[in-house]
N, CA, C, O and the ligand as a Tripos MOL2 file, in Angstrom:
@<TRIPOS>MOLECULE
protein
  301   299    76     0     0
PROTEIN
NO_CHARGES

@<TRIPOS>ATOM
      1 N          41.8640   18.1510  -13.5370 N.3       1 MET1
      2 CA         41.2560   17.0810  -14.3550 C.3       1 MET1
      3 C          40.6740   15.9970  -13.4580 C.2       1 MET1
      4 O          39.5810   15.4840  -13.6970 O.2       1 MET1
      5 N          41.4300   15.6650  -12.4270 N.am      2 GLY2
      6 CA         40.9590   14.6540  -11.4850 C.3       2 GLY2
      7 C          39.6780   15.0700  -10.8090 C.2       2 GLY2
      8 O          38.8340   14.2310  -10.4940 O.2       2 GLY2
      9 N          39.5230   16.3820  -10.5810 N.am      3 ARG3
     10 CA         38.3290   16.8870   -9.9140 C.3       3 ARG3
     11 C          37.1020   16.7270  -10.8140 C.2       3 ARG3
     12 O          36.0120   16.4050  -10.3400 O.2       3 ARG3
     13 N          37.2910   16.9580  -12.1220 N.am      4 LEU4
     14 CA         36.1770   16.7920  -13.0740 C.3       4 LEU4
     15 C          35.6930   15.3480  -13.0800 C.2       4 LEU4
     16 O          34.4900   15.0880  -13.1230 O.2       4 LEU4
     17 N          36.6200   14.4290  -13.0380 N.am      5 ILE5
     18 CA         36.2510   13.0050  -13.0280 C.3       5 ILE5
     19 C          35.4660   12.6810  -11.7520 C.2       5 ILE5
     20 O          34.4840   11.9390  -11.7770 O.2       5 ILE5
     21 N          35.9260   13.2560  -10.6440 N.am      6 LEU6
     22 CA         35.2530   13.0220   -9.3610 C.3       6 LEU6
     23 C          33.8150   13.5500   -9.4090 C.2       6 LEU6
     24 O          32.8810   12.8860   -8.9590 O.2       6 LEU6
     25 N          33.6530   14.7770   -9.9720 N.am      7 ILE7
     26 CA         32.2960   15.3580  -10.0990 C.3       7 ILE7
     27 C          31.4330   14.4760  -11.0030 C.2       7 ILE7
     28 O          30.2580   14.2430  -10.7190 O.2       7 ILE7
     29 N          32.0290   13.9900  -12.0950 N.am      8 GLY8
     30 CA         31.3010   13.1120  -13.0110 C.3       8 GLY8
     31 C          30.8290   11.8460  -12.3220 C.2       8 GLY8
     32 O          29.7030   11.3970  -12.5380 O.2       8 GLY8
     33 N          31.6890   11.2720  -11.4940 N.am      9 ILE9
     34 CA         31.3210   10.0510  -10.7790 C.3       9 ILE9
     35 C          30.1880   10.3290   -9.7970 C.2       9 ILE9
     36 O          29.2580    9.5320   -9.6710 O.2       9 ILE9
     37 N          30.2700   11.4750   -9.0950 N.am     10 VAL10
     38 CA         29.2290   11.8360   -8.1250 C.3      10 VAL10
     39 C          27.8940   12.0440   -8.8360 C.2      10 VAL10
     40 O          26.8570   11.5830   -8.3600 O.2      10 VAL10
     41 N          27.9180   12.7500   -9.9950 N.am     11 VAL11
     42 CA         26.6890   12.9910  -10.7590 C.3      11 VAL11
     43 C          26.0840   11.6600  -11.2140 C.2      11 VAL11
     44 O          24.8760   11.4550  -11.0920 O.2      11 VAL11
     45 N          26.9110   10.7630  -11.7330 N.am     12 LEU12
     46 CA         26.4260    9.4590  -12.1730 C.3      12 LEU12
     47 C          25.8120    8.6780  -11.0080 C.2      12 LEU12
     48 O          24.7850    8.0160  -11.1580 O.2      12 LEU12
     49 N          26.4610    8.7720   -9.8470 N.am     13 LEU13
     50 CA         25.9720    8.0690   -8.6670 C.3      13 LEU13
     51 C          24.6030    8.6050   -8.2530 C.2      13 LEU13
     52 O          23.7010    7.8340   -7.9260 O.2      13 LEU13
     53 N          24.4520    9.9430   -8.2690 N.am     14 VAL14
     54 CA         23.1740   10.5610   -7.8950 C.3      14 VAL14
     55 C          22.0790   10.1530   -8.8780 C.2      14 VAL14
     56 O          20.9730    9.7910   -8.4750 O.2      14 VAL14
     57 N          22.4030   10.2170  -10.1970 N.am     15 VAL15
     58 CA         21.4270    9.8250  -11.2210 C.3      15 VAL15
     59 C          21.0160    8.3700  -11.0330 C.2      15 VAL15
     60 O          19.8380    8.0290  -11.1330 O.2      15 VAL15
     61 N          21.9980    7.5180  -10.7600 N.am     16 TRP16
     62 CA         21.7190    6.0870  -10.5710 C.3      16 TRP16
     63 C          20.8170    5.8550   -9.3590 C.2      16 TRP16
     64 O          19.8900    5.0470   -9.4040 O.2      16 TRP16
     65 N          21.1100    6.5850   -8.2680 N.am     17 LEU17
     66 CA         20.2860    6.4410   -7.0600 C.3      17 LEU17
     67 C          18.8590    6.9380   -7.2980 C.2      17 LEU17
     68 O          17.8950    6.3250   -6.8380 O.2      17 LEU17
     69 N          18.7320    8.0630   -8.0270 N.am     18 LEU18
     70 CA         17.4010    8.6070   -8.3270 C.3      18 LEU18
     71 C          16.6040    7.6350   -9.1920 C.2      18 LEU18
     72 O          15.4260    7.3820   -8.9390 O.2      18 LEU18
     73 N          17.2710    7.0880  -10.2290 N.am     19 ARG19
     74 CA         16.5870    6.1240  -11.1080 C.3      19 ARG19
     75 C          16.1570    4.8860  -10.3330 C.2      19 ARG19
     76 O          15.0720    4.3480  -10.5520 O.2      19 ARG19
     77 N          17.0180    4.4450   -9.4300 N.am     20 ARG20
     78 CA         16.7030    3.2680   -8.6270 C.3      20 ARG20
     79 C          15.5090    3.5530   -7.7170 C.2      20 ARG20
     80 O          14.6270    2.7090   -7.5570 O.2      20 ARG20
     81 N          15.4870    4.7560   -7.1190 N.am     21 ALA21
     82 CA         14.3920    5.1270   -6.2220 C.3      21 ALA21
     83 C          13.0750    5.2270   -6.9950 C.2      21 ALA21
     84 O          12.0310    4.7650   -6.5360 O.2      21 ALA21
     85 N          13.1510    5.8570   -8.2050 N.am     22 LEU22
     86 CA         11.9310    6.0250   -9.0180 C.3      22 LEU22
     87 C          11.4300    4.6840   -9.5280 C.2      22 LEU22
     88 O          10.2210    4.4560   -9.5710 O.2      22 LEU22
     89 N          12.3350    3.7920   -9.9140 N.am     23 ALA23
     90 CA         11.9390    2.4950  -10.4460 C.3      23 ALA23
     91 C          11.4870    1.5630   -9.3290 C.2      23 ALA23
     92 O          10.6570    0.6800   -9.5480 O.2      23 ALA23
     93 N          12.0290    1.7590   -8.1410 N.am     24 GLY24
     94 CA         11.7390    0.8450   -7.0470 C.3      24 GLY24
     95 C          10.3830    1.1000   -6.4080 C.2      24 GLY24
     96 O           9.7110    0.1610   -5.9820 O.2      24 GLY24
     97 N           9.9720    2.3700   -6.3380 N.am     25 SER25
     98 CA          8.7430    2.6970   -5.6190 C.3      25 SER25
     99 C           7.4940    2.0310   -6.1870 C.2      25 SER25
    100 O           6.7540    1.4030   -5.4290 O.2      25 SER25
    101 N           7.2240    2.1410   -7.5090 N.am     26 PRO26
    102 CA          5.9920    1.5240   -8.0330 C.3      26 PRO26
    103 C           5.9860    0.0180   -7.8550 C.2      26 PRO26
    104 O           4.9390   -0.5810   -7.6110 O.2      26 PRO26
    105 N           7.1750   -0.6040   -7.9790 N.am     27 LYS27
    106 CA          7.2440   -2.0430   -7.8680 C.3      27 LYS27
    107 C           6.8740   -2.4980   -6.4540 C.2      27 LYS27
    108 O           6.0950   -3.4350   -6.2770 O.2      27 LYS27
    109 N           7.4460   -1.8190   -5.4460 N.am     28 SER28
    110 CA          7.1550   -2.2080   -4.0730 C.3      28 SER28
    111 C           5.6890   -1.9270   -3.7390 C.2      28 SER28
    112 O           5.0770   -2.6570   -2.9600 O.2      28 SER28
    113 N           5.1250   -0.8640   -4.3340 N.am     29 ALA29
    114 CA          3.7120   -0.5580   -4.1050 C.3      29 ALA29
    115 C           2.8380   -1.6580   -4.7010 C.2      29 ALA29
    116 O           1.8370   -2.0580   -4.1060 O.2      29 ALA29
    117 N           3.2260   -2.1410   -5.8800 N.am     30 ALA30
    118 CA          2.4600   -3.2090   -6.5220 C.3      30 ALA30
    119 C           2.5570   -4.4870   -5.7090 C.2      30 ALA30
    120 O           1.5820   -5.2250   -5.5700 O.2      30 ALA30
    121 N           3.7510   -4.7430   -5.1690 N.am     31 GLU31
    122 CA          3.9200   -5.9340   -4.3450 C.3      31 GLU31
    123 C           3.0680   -5.8390   -3.0910 C.2      31 GLU31
    124 O           2.4660   -6.8250   -2.6640 O.2      31 GLU31
    125 N           3.0180   -4.6530   -2.5040 N.am     32 ALA32
    126 CA          2.1860   -4.4650   -1.3130 C.3      32 ALA32
    127 C           0.7170   -4.6480   -1.6690 C.2      32 ALA32
    128 O          -0.0520   -5.2030   -0.8840 O.2      32 ALA32
    129 N           0.3240   -4.1760   -2.8700 N.am     33 GLY33
    130 CA         -1.0540   -4.3360   -3.3040 C.3      33 GLY33
    131 C          -1.4220   -5.7910   -3.4950 C.2      33 GLY33
    132 O          -2.5450   -6.2050   -3.2090 O.2      33 GLY33
    133 N          -0.4490   -6.5760   -3.9900 N.am     34 GLU34
    134 CA         -0.7180   -7.9940   -4.1770 C.3      34 GLU34
    135 C          -0.8760   -8.6960   -2.8410 C.2      34 GLU34
    136 O          -1.6770   -9.6200   -2.7040 O.2      34 GLU34
    137 N          -0.1110   -8.2530   -1.8640 N.am     35 GLN35
    138 CA         -0.1550   -8.9100   -0.5660 C.3      35 GLN35
    139 C          -1.4990   -8.6950    0.1130 C.2      35 GLN35
    140 O          -2.0210   -9.6010    0.7630 O.2      35 GLN35
    141 N          -2.0680   -7.4850   -0.0370 N.am     36 LYS36
    142 CA         -3.3640   -7.2400    0.5800 C.3      36 LYS36
    143 C          -4.4400   -7.1800   -0.5020 C.2      36 LYS36
    144 O          -5.3830   -6.3940   -0.4040 O.2      36 LYS36
    145 N          -4.2960   -8.0140   -1.5330 N.am     37 GLY37
    146 CA         -5.2150   -7.9860   -2.6540 C.3      37 GLY37
    147 C          -6.5680   -8.5990   -2.3430 C.2      37 GLY37
    148 O          -7.5420   -8.3410   -3.0500 O.2      37 GLY37
    149 N          -6.6420   -9.4040   -1.2980 N.am     38 GLU38
    150 CA         -7.8990  -10.0600   -0.9960 C.3      38 GLU38
    151 C          -8.9090   -9.0440   -0.4580 C.2      38 GLU38
    152 O          -8.6640   -8.3830    0.5520 O.2      38 GLU38
    153 N         -10.0320   -8.9330   -1.1400 N.am     39 LEU39
    154 CA        -11.0400   -7.9490   -0.7400 C.3      39 LEU39
    155 C         -12.1480   -8.6120    0.0690 C.2      39 LEU39
    156 O         -12.5290   -9.7570   -0.1730 O.2      39 LEU39
    157 N         -12.6470   -7.8540    1.0330 N.am     40 VAL40
    158 CA        -13.7820   -8.3220    1.8170 C.3      40 VAL40
    159 C         -14.8670   -7.2510    1.7490 C.2      40 VAL40
    160 O         -14.5930   -6.1090    1.3800 O.2      40 VAL40
    161 N         -16.0840   -7.6150    2.1010 N.am     41 THR41
    162 CA        -17.2110   -6.6980    2.0070 C.3      41 THR41
    163 C         -17.7050   -6.3410    3.4030 C.2      41 THR41
    164 O         -17.9220   -7.2180    4.2390 O.2      41 THR41
    165 N         -17.8810   -5.0500    3.6440 N.am     42 CYS42
    166 CA        -18.3970   -4.5800    4.9240 C.3      42 CYS42
    167 C         -19.8170   -5.1030    5.1270 C.2      42 CYS42
    168 O         -20.6660   -4.9600    4.2470 O.2      42 CYS42
    169 N         -20.0730   -5.7070    6.2860 N.am     43 ALA43
    170 CA        -21.3860   -6.2870    6.5560 C.3      43 ALA43
    171 C         -22.4390   -5.2070    6.7960 C.2      43 ALA43
    172 O         -23.6330   -5.5040    6.8010 O.2      43 ALA43
    173 N         -22.0120   -3.9510    6.9980 N.am     44 HIS44
    174 CA        -22.9690   -2.8820    7.2610 C.3      44 HIS44
    175 C         -23.3080   -2.0830    5.9980 C.2      44 HIS44
    176 O         -24.4820   -1.9080    5.6710 O.2      44 HIS44
    177 N         -22.2790   -1.5960    5.2860 N.am     45 CYS45
    178 CA        -22.5490   -0.7300    4.1340 C.3      45 CYS45
    179 C         -22.2190   -1.4050    2.8020 C.2      45 CYS45
    180 O         -22.5550   -0.8680    1.7460 O.2      45 CYS45
    181 N         -21.5700   -2.5660    2.8290 N.am     46 GLY46
    182 CA        -21.3140   -3.3160    1.6060 C.3      46 GLY46
    183 C         -20.1360   -2.8460    0.8000 C.2      46 GLY46
    184 O         -19.9570   -3.3000   -0.3300 O.2      46 GLY46
    185 N         -19.3180   -1.9530    1.3300 N.am     47 VAL47
    186 CA        -18.1550   -1.4670    0.5880 C.3      47 VAL47
    187 C         -17.0710   -2.5380    0.5890 C.2      47 VAL47
    188 O         -16.9000   -3.2720    1.5630 O.2      47 VAL47
    189 N         -16.3350   -2.6130   -0.5390 N.am     48 ASN48
    190 CA        -15.2220   -3.5530   -0.6230 C.3      48 ASN48
    191 C         -13.9450   -2.8860   -0.1430 C.2      48 ASN48
    192 O         -13.6760   -1.7320   -0.4770 O.2      48 ASN48
    193 N         -13.1600   -3.6130    0.6400 N.am     49 LEU49
    194 CA        -11.8910   -3.0780    1.1250 C.3      49 LEU49
    195 C         -10.9250   -4.2230    1.3450 C.2      49 LEU49
    196 O         -11.3360   -5.3720    1.5030 O.2      49 LEU49
    197 N          -9.6010   -3.8980    1.3540 N.am     50 PRO50
    198 CA         -8.6210   -4.9640    1.6010 C.3      50 PRO50
    199 C          -8.8270   -5.5950    2.9730 C.2      50 PRO50
    200 O          -9.1710   -4.9260    3.9480 O.2      50 PRO50
    201 N          -8.6080   -6.8920    3.0120 N.am     51 LYS51
    202 CA         -8.8340   -7.6380    4.2400 C.3      51 LYS51
    203 C          -7.9810   -7.1080    5.3880 C.2      51 LYS51
    204 O          -8.3910   -7.1340    6.5490 O.2      51 LYS51
    205 N          -6.7750   -6.6210    5.0400 N.am     52 THR52
    206 CA         -5.8650   -6.1460    6.0790 C.3      52 THR52
    207 C          -6.3710   -4.8650    6.7320 C.2      52 THR52
    208 O          -5.9550   -4.5410    7.8450 O.2      52 THR52
    209 N          -7.2790   -4.1140    6.0500 N.am     53 GLU53
    210 CA         -7.7770   -2.8600    6.6000 C.3      53 GLU53
    211 C          -9.1510   -3.0410    7.2490 C.2      53 GLU53
    212 O          -9.7090   -2.0900    7.7960 O.2      53 GLU53
    213 N          -9.6860   -4.2390    7.1900 N.am     54 ALA54
    214 CA        -11.0310   -4.4650    7.6950 C.3      54 ALA54
    215 C         -11.0080   -4.8170    9.1810 C.2      54 ALA54
    216 O         -10.0230   -5.3370    9.7050 O.2      54 ALA54
    217 N         -12.1140   -4.5170    9.8340 N.am     55 ARG55
    218 CA        -12.2820   -4.9530   11.2250 C.3      55 ARG55
    219 C         -13.1820   -6.1790   11.2230 C.2      55 ARG55
    220 O         -14.2110   -6.1910   10.5470 O.2      55 ARG55
    221 N         -12.8130   -7.1870   11.9560 N.am     56 SER56
    222 CA        -13.5860   -8.4100   11.9270 C.3      56 SER56
    223 C         -14.2800   -8.6410   13.2570 C.2      56 SER56
    224 O         -13.7640   -8.3010   14.3210 O.2      56 SER56
    225 N         -15.4740   -9.2330   13.1650 N.am     57 ALA57
    226 CA        -16.2230   -9.6390   14.3500 C.3      57 ALA57
    227 C         -16.8460  -10.9870   14.0220 C.2      57 ALA57
    228 O         -17.8370  -11.0660   13.2970 O.2      57 ALA57
    229 N         -16.2560  -12.0450   14.5630 N.am     58 GLY58
    230 CA        -16.7120  -13.3810   14.1970 C.3      58 GLY58
    231 C         -16.4210  -13.6480   12.7420 C.2      58 GLY58
    232 O         -15.2800  -13.4910   12.3060 O.2      58 GLY58
    233 N         -17.4350  -14.0530   11.9650 N.am     59 ASP59
    234 CA        -17.2180  -14.3180   10.5460 C.3      59 ASP59
    235 C         -17.6390  -13.1200    9.6970 C.2      59 ASP59
    236 O         -17.6560  -13.2230    8.4700 O.2      59 ASP59
    237 N         -17.9800  -11.9870   10.3150 N.am     60 ARG60
    238 CA        -18.3240  -10.7790    9.5660 C.3      60 ARG60
    239 C         -17.1760   -9.7920    9.6420 C.2      60 ARG60
    240 O         -16.3980   -9.8010   10.5960 O.2      60 ARG60
    241 N         -17.0700   -8.9200    8.6080 N.am     61 VAL61
    242 CA        -16.0390   -7.8890    8.5890 C.3      61 VAL61
    243 C         -16.6910   -6.5360    8.3220 C.2      61 VAL61
    244 O         -17.7440   -6.4560    7.6900 O.2      61 VAL61
    245 N         -16.0570   -5.4850    8.8080 N.am     62 TYR62
    246 CA        -16.5820   -4.1280    8.6710 C.3      62 TYR62
    247 C         -15.4850   -3.2030    8.1790 C.2      62 TYR62
    248 O         -14.2990   -3.4720    8.3700 O.2      62 TYR62
    249 N         -15.8980   -2.0840    7.5290 N.am     63 CYS63
    250 CA        -14.9400   -1.1710    6.9260 C.3      63 CYS63
    251 C         -14.3800   -0.1920    7.9440 C.2      63 CYS63
    252 O         -13.3030    0.3630    7.7280 O.2      63 CYS63
    253 N         -15.0760    0.0340    9.0400 N.am     64 SER64
    254 CA        -14.6310    1.0360   10.0050 C.3      64 SER64
    255 C         -15.1060    0.6510   11.4000 C.2      64 SER64
    256 O         -15.9530   -0.2260   11.5700 O.2      64 SER64
    257 N         -14.5340    1.3370   12.4020 N.am     65 GLU65
    258 CA        -14.9210    1.0520   13.7750 C.3      65 GLU65
    259 C         -16.3950    1.4040   14.0070 C.2      65 GLU65
    260 O         -17.0870    0.7470   14.7850 O.2      65 GLU65
    261 N         -16.8660    2.4610   13.3130 N.am     66 GLU66
    262 CA        -18.2680    2.8700   13.4670 C.3      66 GLU66
    263 C         -19.2120    1.7620   12.9970 C.2      66 GLU66
    264 O         -20.1730    1.4190   13.6850 O.2      66 GLU66
    265 N         -18.9270    1.2140   11.8270 N.am     67 HIS67
    266 CA        -19.7850    0.1450   11.2990 C.3      67 HIS67
    267 C         -19.6190   -1.1380   12.1040 C.2      67 HIS67
    268 O         -20.5500   -1.9350   12.2220 O.2      67 HIS67
    269 N         -18.4150   -1.3290   12.6600 N.am     68 TRP68
    270 CA        -18.1710   -2.4910   13.5220 C.3      68 TRP68
    271 C         -19.0660   -2.4010   14.7570 C.2      68 TRP68
    272 O         -19.6010   -3.4120   15.2130 O.2      68 TRP68
    273 N         -19.2330   -1.1680   15.3080 N.am     69 ARG69
    274 CA        -20.0970   -0.9900   16.4800 C.3      69 ARG69
    275 C         -21.5720   -1.1180   16.0970 C.2      69 ARG69
    276 O         -22.3660   -1.6770   16.8540 O.2      69 ARG69
    277 N         -21.9400   -0.5960   14.9090 N.am     70 LEU70
    278 CA        -23.3440   -0.6430   14.4780 C.3      70 LEU70
    279 C         -23.7880   -2.0570   14.1310 C.2      70 LEU70
    280 O         -24.9610   -2.4000   14.2770 O.2      70 LEU70
    281 N         -22.8290   -2.8890   13.6640 N.am     71 GLY71
    282 CA        -23.1540   -4.2650   13.3340 C.3      71 GLY71
    283 C         -23.7750   -4.3920   11.9510 C.2      71 GLY71
    284 O         -23.8960   -3.3980   11.2340 O.2      71 GLY71
    285 N         -24.1740   -5.6100   11.5670 N.am     72 PRO72
    286 CA        -24.7490   -5.8190   10.2330 C.3      72 PRO72
    287 C         -26.0710   -5.0640   10.0600 C.2      72 PRO72
    288 O         -26.8850   -4.9840   10.9800 O.2      72 PRO72
    289 N         -26.2640   -4.5080    8.8410 N.am     73 ARG73
    290 CA        -27.4250   -3.6670    8.5980 C.3      73 ARG73
    291 C         -28.7260   -4.4920    8.5770 C.2      73 ARG73
    292 O         -29.7820   -4.0340    9.0150 O.2      73 ARG73
    293 N         -28.6120   -5.7210    8.0540 N.am     74 ASP74
    294 CA        -29.8010   -6.5550    7.9300 C.3      74 ASP74
    295 C         -29.9430   -7.5060    9.1280 C.2      74 ASP74
    296 O         -30.5980   -8.5420    9.0120 O.2      74 ASP74
    297 N         -29.3570   -7.1810   10.2390 N.am     75 GLY75
    298 CA        -29.4630   -8.0680   11.3770 C.3      75 GLY75
    299 C         -29.6520   -7.2270   12.5870 C.2      75 GLY75
    300 O         -29.7690   -7.7540   13.6940 O.2      75 GLY75
    301 ZN        -19.0780   -0.0500    6.2810 Zn       76 ZN76
@<TRIPOS>BOND
     1     1     2 1
     2     2     3 1
     3     3     4 2
     4     3     5 am
     5     5     6 1
     6     6     7 1
     7     7     8 2
     8     7     9 am
     9     9    10 1
    10    10    11 1
    11    11    12 2
    12    11    13 am
    13    13    14 1
    14    14    15 1
    15    15    16 2
    16    15    17 am
    17    17    18 1
    18    18    19 1
    19    19    20 2
    20    19    21 am
    21    21    22 1
    22    22    23 1
    23    23    24 2
    24    23    25 am
    25    25    26 1
    26    26    27 1
    27    27    28 2
    28    27    29 am
    29    29    30 1
    30    30    31 1
    31    31    32 2
    32    31    33 am
    33    33    34 1
    34    34    35 1
    35    35    36 2
    36    35    37 am
    37    37    38 1
    38    38    39 1
    39    39    40 2
    40    39    41 am
    41    41    42 1
    42    42    43 1
    43    43    44 2
    44    43    45 am
    45    45    46 1
    46    46    47 1
    47    47    48 2
    48    47    49 am
    49    49    50 1
    50    50    51 1
    51    51    52 2
    52    51    53 am
    53    53    54 1
    54    54    55 1
    55    55    56 2
    56    55    57 am
    57    57    58 1
    58    58    59 1
    59    59    60 2
    60    59    61 am
    61    61    62 1
    62    62    63 1
    63    63    64 2
    64    63    65 am
    65    65    66 1
    66    66    67 1
    67    67    68 2
    68    67    69 am
    69    69    70 1
    70    70    71 1
    71    71    72 2
    72    71    73 am
    73    73    74 1
    74    74    75 1
    75    75    76 2
    76    75    77 am
    77    77    78 1
    78    78    79 1
    79    79    80 2
    80    79    81 am
    81    81    82 1
    82    82    83 1
    83    83    84 2
    84    83    85 am
    85    85    86 1
    86    86    87 1
    87    87    88 2
    88    87    89 am
    89    89    90 1
    90    90    91 1
    91    91    92 2
    92    91    93 am
    93    93    94 1
    94    94    95 1
    95    95    96 2
    96    95    97 am
    97    97    98 1
    98    98    99 1
    99    99   100 2
   100    99   101 am
   101   101   102 1
   102   102   103 1
   103   103   104 2
   104   103   105 am
   105   105   106 1
   106   106   107 1
   107   107   108 2
   108   107   109 am
   109   109   110 1
   110   110   111 1
   111   111   112 2
   112   111   113 am
   113   113   114 1
   114   114   115 1
   115   115   116 2
   116   115   117 am
   117   117   118 1
   118   118   119 1
   119   119   120 2
   120   119   121 am
   121   121   122 1
   122   122   123 1
   123   123   124 2
   124   123   125 am
   125   125   126 1
   126   126   127 1
   127   127   128 2
   128   127   129 am
   129   129   130 1
   130   130   131 1
   131   131   132 2
   132   131   133 am
   133   133   134 1
   134   134   135 1
   135   135   136 2
   136   135   137 am
   137   137   138 1
   138   138   139 1
   139   139   140 2
   140   139   141 am
   141   141   142 1
   142   142   143 1
   143   143   144 2
   144   143   145 am
   145   145   146 1
   146   146   147 1
   147   147   148 2
   148   147   149 am
   149   149   150 1
   150   150   151 1
   151   151   152 2
   152   151   153 am
   153   153   154 1
   154   154   155 1
   155   155   156 2
   156   155   157 am
   157   157   158 1
   158   158   159 1
   159   159   160 2
   160   159   161 am
   161   161   162 1
   162   162   163 1
   163   163   164 2
   164   163   165 am
   165   165   166 1
   166   166   167 1
   167   167   168 2
   168   167   169 am
   169   169   170 1
   170   170   171 1
   171   171   172 2
   172   171   173 am
   173   173   174 1
   174   174   175 1
   175   175   176 2
   176   175   177 am
   177   177   178 1
   178   178   179 1
   179   179   180 2
   180   179   181 am
   181   181   182 1
   182   182   183 1
   183   183   184 2
   184   183   185 am
   185   185   186 1
   186   186   187 1
   187   187   188 2
   188   187   189 am
   189   189   190 1
   190   190   191 1
   191   191   192 2
   192   191   193 am
   193   193   194 1
   194   194   195 1
   195   195   196 2
   196   195   197 am
   197   197   198 1
   198   198   199 1
   199   199   200 2
   200   199   201 am
   201   201   202 1
   202   202   203 1
   203   203   204 2
   204   203   205 am
   205   205   206 1
   206   206   207 1
   207   207   208 2
   208   207   209 am
   209   209   210 1
   210   210   211 1
   211   211   212 2
   212   211   213 am
   213   213   214 1
   214   214   215 1
   215   215   216 2
   216   215   217 am
   217   217   218 1
   218   218   219 1
   219   219   220 2
   220   219   221 am
   221   221   222 1
   222   222   223 1
   223   223   224 2
   224   223   225 am
   225   225   226 1
   226   226   227 1
   227   227   228 2
   228   227   229 am
   229   229   230 1
   230   230   231 1
   231   231   232 2
   232   231   233 am
   233   233   234 1
   234   234   235 1
   235   235   236 2
   236   235   237 am
   237   237   238 1
   238   238   239 1
   239   239   240 2
   240   239   241 am
   241   241   242 1
   242   242   243 1
   243   243   244 2
   244   243   245 am
   245   245   246 1
   246   246   247 1
   247   247   248 2
   248   247   249 am
   249   249   250 1
   250   250   251 1
   251   251   252 2
   252   251   253 am
   253   253   254 1
   254   254   255 1
   255   255   256 2
   256   255   257 am
   257   257   258 1
   258   258   259 1
   259   259   260 2
   260   259   261 am
   261   261   262 1
   262   262   263 1
   263   263   264 2
   264   263   265 am
   265   265   266 1
   266   266   267 1
   267   267   268 2
   268   267   269 am
   269   269   270 1
   270   270   271 1
   271   271   272 2
   272   271   273 am
   273   273   274 1
   274   274   275 1
   275   275   276 2
   276   275   277 am
   277   277   278 1
   278   278   279 1
   279   279   280 2
   280   279   281 am
   281   281   282 1
   282   282   283 1
   283   283   284 2
   284   283   285 am
   285   285   286 1
   286   286   287 1
   287   287   288 2
   288   287   289 am
   289   289   290 1
   290   290   291 1
   291   291   292 2
   292   291   293 am
   293   293   294 1
   294   294   295 1
   295   295   296 2
   296   295   297 am
   297   297   298 1
   298   298   299 1
   299   299   300 2
@<TRIPOS>SUBSTRUCTURE
     1 MET1         2 RESIDUE 1 A MET
     2 GLY2         6 RESIDUE 1 A GLY
     3 ARG3        10 RESIDUE 1 A ARG
     4 LEU4        14 RESIDUE 1 A LEU
     5 ILE5        18 RESIDUE 1 A ILE
     6 LEU6        22 RESIDUE 1 A LEU
     7 ILE7        26 RESIDUE 1 A ILE
     8 GLY8        30 RESIDUE 1 A GLY
     9 ILE9        34 RESIDUE 1 A ILE
    10 VAL10       38 RESIDUE 1 A VAL
    11 VAL11       42 RESIDUE 1 A VAL
    12 LEU12       46 RESIDUE 1 A LEU
    13 LEU13       50 RESIDUE 1 A LEU
    14 VAL14       54 RESIDUE 1 A VAL
    15 VAL15       58 RESIDUE 1 A VAL
    16 TRP16       62 RESIDUE 1 A TRP
    17 LEU17       66 RESIDUE 1 A LEU
    18 LEU18       70 RESIDUE 1 A LEU
    19 ARG19       74 RESIDUE 1 A ARG
    20 ARG20       78 RESIDUE 1 A ARG
    21 ALA21       82 RESIDUE 1 A ALA
    22 LEU22       86 RESIDUE 1 A LEU
    23 ALA23       90 RESIDUE 1 A ALA
    24 GLY24       94 RESIDUE 1 A GLY
    25 SER25       98 RESIDUE 1 A SER
    26 PRO26      102 RESIDUE 1 A PRO
    27 LYS27      106 RESIDUE 1 A LYS
    28 SER28      110 RESIDUE 1 A SER
    29 ALA29      114 RESIDUE 1 A ALA
    30 ALA30      118 RESIDUE 1 A ALA
    31 GLU31      122 RESIDUE 1 A GLU
    32 ALA32      126 RESIDUE 1 A ALA
    33 GLY33      130 RESIDUE 1 A GLY
    34 GLU34      134 RESIDUE 1 A GLU
    35 GLN35      138 RESIDUE 1 A GLN
    36 LYS36      142 RESIDUE 1 A LYS
    37 GLY37      146 RESIDUE 1 A GLY
    38 GLU38      150 RESIDUE 1 A GLU
    39 LEU39      154 RESIDUE 1 A LEU
    40 VAL40      158 RESIDUE 1 A VAL
    41 THR41      162 RESIDUE 1 A THR
    42 CYS42      166 RESIDUE 1 A CYS
    43 ALA43      170 RESIDUE 1 A ALA
    44 HIS44      174 RESIDUE 1 A HIS
    45 CYS45      178 RESIDUE 1 A CYS
    46 GLY46      182 RESIDUE 1 A GLY
    47 VAL47      186 RESIDUE 1 A VAL
    48 ASN48      190 RESIDUE 1 A ASN
    49 LEU49      194 RESIDUE 1 A LEU
    50 PRO50      198 RESIDUE 1 A PRO
    51 LYS51      202 RESIDUE 1 A LYS
    52 THR52      206 RESIDUE 1 A THR
    53 GLU53      210 RESIDUE 1 A GLU
    54 ALA54      214 RESIDUE 1 A ALA
    55 ARG55      218 RESIDUE 1 A ARG
    56 SER56      222 RESIDUE 1 A SER
    57 ALA57      226 RESIDUE 1 A ALA
    58 GLY58      230 RESIDUE 1 A GLY
    59 ASP59      234 RESIDUE 1 A ASP
    60 ARG60      238 RESIDUE 1 A ARG
    61 VAL61      242 RESIDUE 1 A VAL
    62 TYR62      246 RESIDUE 1 A TYR
    63 CYS63      250 RESIDUE 1 A CYS
    64 SER64      254 RESIDUE 1 A SER
    65 GLU65      258 RESIDUE 1 A GLU
    66 GLU66      262 RESIDUE 1 A GLU
    67 HIS67      266 RESIDUE 1 A HIS
    68 TRP68      270 RESIDUE 1 A TRP
    69 ARG69      274 RESIDUE 1 A ARG
    70 LEU70      278 RESIDUE 1 A LEU
    71 GLY71      282 RESIDUE 1 A GLY
    72 PRO72      286 RESIDUE 1 A PRO
    73 ARG73      290 RESIDUE 1 A ARG
    74 ASP74      294 RESIDUE 1 A ASP
    75 GLY75      298 RESIDUE 1 A GLY
    76 ZN76       301 GROUP 0 **** ****
């Protein structure tokens, strides 16, 4: 009988951990999205991307190293 209770406790613990993991992931992803929510525009191709993923050169920003090397399209 004691063994059944032990198995029950282990099952409950696993379910609780799984629920916590499933509930926690979207929330932390949303928090991360809020942190890098500020969007900037690539000076070469005009694509919008999070500021944290952009490459900056002076007061201009670029979406990739290639566009950073090519520089602004209209300049
Ligand atoms: Zn670009």
